[in-house]
C-alpha positions as CSV (number, residue, x, y, z in Angstrom):
1,M,84.2,97.3,28.9
2,S,86.1,94.3,30.2
3,K,87.1,94.2,33.8
4,K,90.8,94.6,34.7
5,R,92.2,91.4,35.9
6,K,93.4,91.5,39.5
7,R,97.2,91.3,39.5
8,G,98.6,87.9,40.5
9,T,95.3,86.1,40.6
10,R,96.8,83.2,38.5
11,G,99.6,83.0,41.0
12,K,102.3,84.2,38.5
13,P,104.9,86.7,39.4
14,W,104.1,90.4,39.0
15,Y,106.1,93.6,39.3
16,R,105.5,95.9,42.2
17,R,106.7,99.2,40.7
18,G,106.5,101.3,43.9
19,R,109.0,99.0,45.7
20,D,110.9,97.7,42.7
21,Q,110.2,94.1,43.7
22,W,108.7,91.1,42.1
23,C,105.9,89.4,44.0
24,I,103.2,86.7,43.9
25,T,99.7,86.8,45.3
26,V,98.4,83.7,47.2
27,G,94.9,84.3,48.3
28,D,94.9,87.8,49.8
29,K,98.6,87.7,50.8
30,I,101.3,89.3,48.8
31,T,104.7,87.6,49.0
32,T,108.0,89.1,47.8
33,L,110.1,86.8,45.7
34,V,113.8,86.5,46.8
35,D,116.8,85.2,45.0
36,D,119.3,82.6,46.1
37,K,121.0,85.1,48.4
38,G,117.7,85.9,50.1
39,L,117.4,89.4,48.5
40,P,114.2,90.6,46.8
41,V,114.1,90.1,43.0
42,R,114.3,93.6,41.5
43,G,114.2,95.2,38.1
44,R,111.1,95.5,35.8
45,D,112.9,93.6,33.0
46,N,113.9,90.8,35.4
47,R,110.9,88.5,34.7
48,T,113.3,85.6,34.1
49,G,114.8,86.0,37.6
50,A,111.3,86.3,39.1
51,E,110.0,83.1,37.5
52,K,113.2,81.2,38.6
53,A,112.6,82.3,42.2
54,W,108.9,81.5,41.9
55,H,109.7,78.0,40.6
56,E,112.1,77.4,43.5
57,M,109.6,78.6,46.0
58,A,107.0,76.1,44.6
59,V,109.5,73.3,44.8
60,M,110.4,74.1,48.4
61,A,106.7,74.3,49.3
62,S,106.1,70.8,47.9
63,V,109.1,69.2,49.7
64,P,107.1,67.8,52.7
65,D,104.8,65.9,50.3
66,N,107.4,64.5,47.9
67,G,109.5,62.4,50.3
68,S,112.2,60.5,48.5
69,E,111.1,62.0,45.2
70,N,112.6,65.3,46.3
71,E,115.7,66.5,44.5
72,V,118.8,66.4,46.7
73,R,119.2,70.1,45.8
74,S,116.0,70.9,47.8
75,I,117.0,69.0,50.9
76,L,120.4,70.7,50.9
77,E,118.9,74.1,50.5
78,L,116.5,73.6,53.4
79,Y,119.3,72.3,55.6
80,L,121.3,75.5,54.9
81,Q,118.3,77.5,55.8
82,D,118.0,75.6,59.1
83,M,121.6,76.3,59.8
84,E,121.0,80.0,59.4
85,R,118.0,79.8,61.8
86,R,120.2,78.0,64.3
87,K,122.8,80.7,64.0
88,V,125.6,78.3,63.0
89,T,128.8,80.2,62.4
90,Q,129.1,81.9,59.0
91,K,132.3,80.1,58.4
92,T,130.6,76.7,58.6
93,I,127.7,77.8,56.5
94,T,130.0,79.1,53.8
95,T,132.0,75.9,53.8
96,Y,128.9,73.7,53.6
97,T,127.5,75.9,50.8
98,G,130.7,75.4,48.8
99,Y,130.5,71.6,49.2
100,F,126.9,71.4,48.2
101,K,127.3,73.7,45.2
102,S,130.2,71.6,43.9
103,F,128.3,68.4,44.3
104,L,125.1,69.7,42.6
105,A,127.2,71.0,39.7
106,R,128.0,67.3,39.0
107,F,124.6,65.9,40.0
108,P,122.1,68.7,39.4
109,E,118.9,66.7,39.2
110,L,119.7,63.8,41.5
111,L,116.7,62.6,43.5
112,V,116.9,61.5,47.1
113,R,115.8,58.0,46.2
114,E,118.7,57.8,43.8
115,L,121.4,59.1,46.1
116,R,124.0,56.5,47.2
117,P,127.4,56.7,48.9
118,F,128.7,56.0,45.4
119,H,127.7,59.6,44.3
120,I,129.8,61.1,47.1
121,H,132.8,59.0,46.2
122,E,132.5,59.8,42.5
123,W,132.2,63.5,43.3
124,W,135.4,63.3,45.4
125,Q,137.3,61.4,42.6
126,K,136.0,63.4,39.6
127,S,135.6,66.9,41.0
128,H,138.2,67.1,43.7
129,P,140.9,64.4,43.1
130,A,143.4,66.4,45.2
131,W,141.4,66.3,48.3
132,G,143.0,64.3,51.1
133,N,141.3,62.2,53.8
134,S,140.6,65.2,56.1
135,T,138.7,67.2,53.5
136,Q,136.8,64.1,52.3
137,N,135.8,63.4,55.9
138,L,134.6,67.0,56.5
139,S,132.7,67.2,53.2
140,G,131.2,63.8,53.7
141,S,130.1,64.7,57.2
142,A,128.3,67.7,55.8
143,F,126.2,65.6,53.5
144,K,125.5,63.0,56.2
145,A,124.4,65.7,58.6
146,A,122.0,67.2,56.0
147,L,120.4,63.9,55.1
148,R,120.2,62.8,58.8
149,W,118.5,66.1,59.6
150,A,116.0,65.7,56.8
151,S,115.1,62.1,57.9
152,S,114.7,63.0,61.6
153,A,111.2,63.7,62.9
154,G,112.6,65.9,65.7
155,K,114.8,68.0,63.5
156,G,113.9,68.2,59.8
157,G,110.4,67.0,60.3
158,A,111.1,63.6,58.5
159,I,110.6,65.2,55.1
160,I,112.3,62.1,53.7
161,P,111.5,58.6,54.9
162,T,115.1,57.3,55.3
163,N,118.6,58.6,55.2
164,P,120.3,57.1,52.0
165,L,123.8,57.9,53.5
166,E,123.1,56.2,56.8
167,G,126.1,54.1,57.7
168,M,128.4,55.5,55.0
169,P,132.0,55.2,56.3
170,L,134.2,58.2,55.9
171,P,138.0,58.4,55.5
172,T,139.9,58.8,58.8
173,M,141.1,62.4,59.2
174,R,144.8,62.9,59.2
175,K,146.0,63.7,62.7
176,R,148.8,66.4,62.5
177,S,149.3,66.8,66.3
178,A,152.7,65.2,66.3
179,E,153.8,66.9,63.1
180,V,153.2,70.5,64.3
181,V,154.8,70.2,67.8
182,V,157.7,72.6,68.3
183,S,160.2,72.9,71.2
184,D,160.5,75.9,73.5
185,E,163.7,76.8,71.8
186,E,162.1,76.9,68.4
187,F,159.2,79.0,69.6
188,T,161.5,81.4,71.3
189,E,163.4,81.8,68.0
190,L,160.1,82.4,66.2
191,L,159.1,85.1,68.6
192,R,162.5,86.8,68.2
193,L,161.7,87.2,64.5
194,I,158.4,88.9,65.1
195,K,158.7,92.6,65.5
196,S,155.0,93.5,66.0
197,P,154.1,93.5,69.7
198,R,150.5,92.6,68.8
199,V,151.5,89.5,66.9
200,R,153.8,88.5,69.7
201,D,151.1,89.0,72.3
202,I,148.5,86.6,70.8
203,L,151.1,84.0,70.0
204,F,152.7,84.2,73.4
205,V,149.4,83.8,75.3
206,A,148.4,81.0,72.9
207,W,151.7,79.2,73.7
208,E,151.4,79.8,77.5
209,T,147.7,78.6,77.7
210,G,147.4,76.0,74.9
211,T,143.8,77.3,74.3
212,R,142.3,77.2,70.8
213,P,143.4,80.3,68.8
214,V,139.8,81.2,68.1
215,N,139.2,81.7,71.9
216,L,141.8,84.5,71.9
217,T,140.4,86.1,68.8
218,R,137.1,86.4,70.8
219,A,138.5,87.4,74.2
220,T,137.4,90.6,75.7
221,K,137.8,92.1,79.2
222,E,134.4,90.8,80.0
223,H,135.8,87.3,79.7
224,L,138.2,87.7,82.5
225,T,137.2,86.0,85.8
226,E,136.8,88.2,88.9
227,D,140.2,87.3,90.2
228,G,141.7,87.8,86.8
229,N,143.4,84.4,86.7
230,A,141.5,82.9,83.8
231,F,139.3,83.6,80.8
232,M,135.7,82.3,81.2
233,F,133.8,81.8,77.9
234,A,130.1,81.5,78.8
235,D,126.7,82.5,77.4
236,W,126.3,85.3,80.0
237,N,129.4,87.2,78.7
238,T,129.1,86.5,75.0
239,E,127.3,88.8,72.6
240,E,124.0,87.4,71.4
241,G,124.3,85.7,68.1
242,S,128.0,85.0,68.6
243,A,129.6,81.6,69.2
244,V,130.5,81.0,72.9
245,H,133.2,78.4,72.3
246,K,133.7,75.3,70.2
247,T,131.9,72.7,72.4
248,F,129.2,75.0,74.0
249,K,126.3,73.8,71.9
250,A,127.2,70.1,72.7
251,T,127.9,70.6,76.4
252,G,126.1,73.8,77.4
253,R,129.0,74.4,79.8
254,P,131.3,77.4,80.0
255,L,134.9,77.1,79.1
256,A,137.6,78.1,81.6
257,V,141.1,79.0,80.2
258,P,143.6,79.2,83.1
259,L,146.3,81.9,82.6
260,T,149.9,81.4,83.6
261,D,151.5,84.3,85.5
262,A,153.3,85.3,82.3
263,A,150.1,85.1,80.2
264,K,148.2,87.0,82.9
265,E,150.6,89.9,82.8
266,V,150.1,90.3,79.0
267,V,146.3,89.9,79.2
268,H,145.9,92.4,82.0
269,R,148.0,94.9,80.1
270,L,145.7,94.5,77.1
271,A,142.6,94.7,79.2
272,D,143.8,98.2,80.4
273,E,144.5,99.2,76.8
274,H,141.2,97.8,75.5
275,P,138.4,98.0,78.1
276,E,135.9,97.5,75.3
277,G,136.1,95.1,72.3
278,P,138.7,92.5,71.5
279,L,141.8,92.3,73.6
280,F,144.0,90.9,70.8
281,R,144.3,93.0,67.6
282,T,146.3,92.9,64.4
283,P,149.1,95.4,63.8
284,T,146.6,97.6,62.0
285,G,144.2,97.5,64.9
286,L,141.6,95.1,63.4
287,P,140.2,92.2,65.3
288,W,141.9,88.9,64.6
289,T,140.1,86.3,62.5
290,D,141.0,82.7,61.9
291,L,142.2,83.5,58.4
292,R,144.2,86.6,59.4
293,L,146.0,84.7,62.2
294,A,146.6,81.6,60.1
295,N,148.2,83.7,57.3
296,T,150.3,85.7,59.8
297,V,151.6,82.6,61.5
298,M,152.4,81.0,58.1
299,H,154.4,84.1,57.1
300,Y,156.6,84.0,60.3
301,A,156.9,80.2,60.3
302,K,158.4,80.3,56.9
303,Q,160.9,82.9,58.1
304,A,161.9,80.7,61.0
305,G,162.4,77.7,58.9
306,L,159.2,76.0,60.3
307,K,157.0,76.0,57.2
308,G,154.6,73.2,57.5
309,R,155.6,72.6,61.1
310,F,154.3,75.6,62.9
311,T,150.6,76.6,62.5
312,A,148.2,78.6,64.7
313,Y,147.3,75.3,66.4
314,S,151.0,74.4,67.1
315,C,150.8,76.3,70.4
316,R,148.0,74.0,71.6
317,H,149.5,70.8,70.3
318,S,152.9,71.6,71.8
319,R,151.5,72.5,75.2
320,A,149.4,69.3,75.3
321,T,152.5,67.3,74.4
322,A,154.7,69.0,77.0
323,L,152.1,68.4,79.7
324,L,151.6,64.7,78.9
325,E,155.4,64.2,78.7
326,A,155.7,65.8,82.1
327,G,153.5,63.0,83.5
328,H,150.1,64.8,83.8
329,T,147.1,62.6,83.3
330,D,144.8,62.8,80.2
331,T,142.1,64.1,82.5
332,D,144.1,67.0,83.8
333,V,145.4,67.9,80.4
334,A,141.9,67.8,79.0
335,A,140.7,70.1,81.8
336,I,143.5,72.6,81.1
337,L,142.8,72.6,77.4
338,G,139.1,72.5,77.5
339,N,138.8,69.1,75.9
340,T,137.8,65.5,76.8
341,P,140.2,62.8,78.0
342,G,139.1,60.7,75.0
343,V,140.2,63.4,72.5
344,I,143.5,63.9,74.4
345,H,144.2,60.1,74.3
346,R,143.3,59.9,70.6
347,N,145.1,63.0,69.4
348,Y,148.3,62.7,71.4
349,S,149.1,59.0,71.1
350,H,152.5,60.0,69.8
351,V,153.4,60.8,73.4
352,A,152.8,57.2,74.4
353,A,154.8,56.0,71.4
354,K,157.7,58.2,72.4
355,V,157.6,56.8,76.0
356,N,157.6,53.3,74.6
357,R,160.6,54.0,72.4
358,L,162.5,55.3,75.4
359,R,161.5,52.2,77.3
360,D,162.9,50.0,74.6
361,L,166.2,51.9,74.6
362,L,166.3,51.5,78.4
363,N,165.7,47.8,78.1
364,R,168.4,47.4,75.5
365,G,170.9,49.2,77.6
366,R,170.5,46.9,80.6
367,K,171.6,43.4,81.3
368,P,169.0,41.1,82.8
369,T,169.0,41.2,86.6
370,E,168.6,38.0,88.5
371,T,165.7,37.9,90.9
């Protein structure tokens, strides 16, 4: 009588009936195979899916030894896994995943040693001809980050010897700061059209403070300072696994958002109404998200005749512009908005241009004075 072969001894996938999972055996260790969503491969008749997952696992295991002979696909997949480990926001991971899938649909078997900036440009032109400079910049940055990570000894373990996209220039992102600035009168008219107090609250506080909209979507009573005069976004009052604020990972510093007297009145009323959870909520009581807020603002902007001119970020850009025009320094405005003076100078150069235009008008309206 022949001996029964031990399951998985040849390393091939086998079906674990008790758990409805496909597995492989390596040595004495049983490993469950997972699909591209990280879920166990299930179904007794799903041998094809199991073998696909097994093959991909084998490819990933050999990545450190293959260097530039790796498929670009493998590097991008490992980078996404690293983003998950680093708890990068789901929004960013979803965006990067979309870019990578689209690129790999055009170049499914491209090797790292074959990758050139040309491939990125061809992907833009052939797969996404309608993309503007900003989207090209964002998508190109995603690929440069992935290849830089893979070639860095301190990050990706130098699994590829060099970064083939090193030095690749990217299109300059379109700066819309000047295009989405609105006046106090225009904002007042917009608020007049909004009947929902909850929509009015978040837009009003955004207008008063100039903070990033996402900060208000995250704000809770815990974020108020002891004297109640500001929001403070820091690691000690942020739920584990959640983003603190946009620049926290780079700076490690908390973000203070000063509240004007008018904004403070609204925020404290909301803190009394919602001692737990988000202060700002949608008309149906749900927490605001970037998408919900953007769509709501778009709806009311169209009603107010401000379509394309008023966005969720218009409050921030308008406040920065007003402060600079009032004579405040880049440094002061940067501190108020939670930014750096360099960013303020770069993004709001239209203020300097406006001042120069007024200077020219003043010069043309005067006769030279003898000295």
